[in-house]
C-alpha positions as CSV (number, residue, x, y, z in Angstrom):
1,M,96.5,50.2,115.2
2,A,96.0,51.7,111.8
3,D,99.0,52.4,109.5
4,Q,99.9,56.1,109.9
5,N,102.1,56.2,106.7
6,P,100.0,54.9,103.8
7,Q,102.2,54.1,100.7
8,Q,102.7,57.0,98.4
9,Q,101.9,56.5,94.8
10,Q,104.2,58.1,92.2
11,V,102.4,60.2,89.5
12,Q,104.0,61.1,86.2
13,I,103.5,64.8,85.4
14,R,103.5,65.8,81.7
15,L,104.0,69.5,81.0
16,D,102.3,71.0,78.0
17,E,104.2,74.2,77.1
18,S,102.7,74.6,73.6
19,K,100.6,77.7,74.6
20,M,103.2,79.2,76.9
21,V,104.4,82.7,76.4
22,T,107.6,84.0,78.1
23,T,107.8,87.6,79.1
24,Y,110.2,89.6,81.2
25,A,108.9,91.6,84.2
26,N,110.8,93.9,86.5
27,T,107.9,94.9,88.7
28,I,104.7,93.5,90.2
29,R,101.4,95.0,91.4
30,T,99.2,92.9,93.7
31,T,95.5,93.3,94.4
32,T,93.7,91.0,96.9
33,T,90.2,89.9,97.9
34,A,89.0,87.5,100.5
35,D,89.1,84.7,97.9
36,E,92.0,85.4,95.6
37,I,95.1,87.4,94.8
38,V,95.7,89.2,91.5
39,L,99.3,89.5,90.4
40,D,100.1,92.0,87.5
41,F,103.6,91.5,86.2
42,G,105.1,94.2,83.9
43,L,107.8,96.6,83.0
44,N,108.5,99.8,85.0
45,I,109.7,102.4,82.5
46,P,111.9,105.1,84.1
47,V,110.5,108.4,85.1
48,Q,109.6,110.7,82.2
49,M,108.2,114.1,82.0
50,G,104.4,113.9,81.5
51,P,101.7,116.5,81.0
52,N,102.3,119.9,82.7
53,D,106.0,118.9,83.2
54,K,105.1,116.5,86.0
55,P,107.2,113.3,86.4
56,S,105.4,110.2,85.1
57,M,106.3,106.6,85.4
58,H,104.8,104.0,83.0
59,F,103.9,100.5,84.2
60,G,103.1,98.3,81.3
61,V,101.2,95.2,82.4
62,G,102.4,92.2,80.4
63,S,100.8,89.4,82.3
64,R,98.0,89.0,84.9
65,V,97.8,85.9,87.1
66,V,94.8,85.3,89.4
67,M,95.3,82.7,92.2
68,N,93.4,81.4,95.1
69,W,95.1,81.7,98.5
70,T,96.2,78.0,98.6
71,G,98.0,78.5,95.3
72,A,99.5,81.7,96.5
73,K,100.9,80.0,99.6
74,R,102.5,77.3,97.4
75,L,104.0,80.1,95.2
76,A,105.3,81.9,98.3
77,M,107.0,78.7,99.6
78,T,108.5,77.9,96.2
79,L,109.9,81.4,95.8
80,Q,111.3,81.3,99.3
81,Q,113.1,78.0,98.5
82,A,114.5,79.5,95.2
83,V,115.7,82.7,97.0
84,N,117.4,80.6,99.7
85,A,119.1,78.5,97.1
86,Y,120.3,81.7,95.3
87,E,121.6,83.2,98.5
88,Q,123.5,80.0,99.4
89,H,125.1,79.9,96.0
90,Y,125.7,83.6,95.4
91,G,125.6,85.2,98.8
């Protein structure tokens, strides 16, 4: 019978953060297609009076991330793990 658990090989991961830019976002907008998801991260600025005295909200997009659905699923699992850890620690 064939071995069902092949030995796993450890791989060293080296992170290159030399081109990384850190930004703060308090809102996200998503757009989807059959092949990918587009995530626009940005700042929601409180309601202000716009033209003709109509309320206006400004959404300044700071970063756009385009992912395939496999990457999006990994992101969703990672975020769920982080939220669970936060809730266990802080309630």
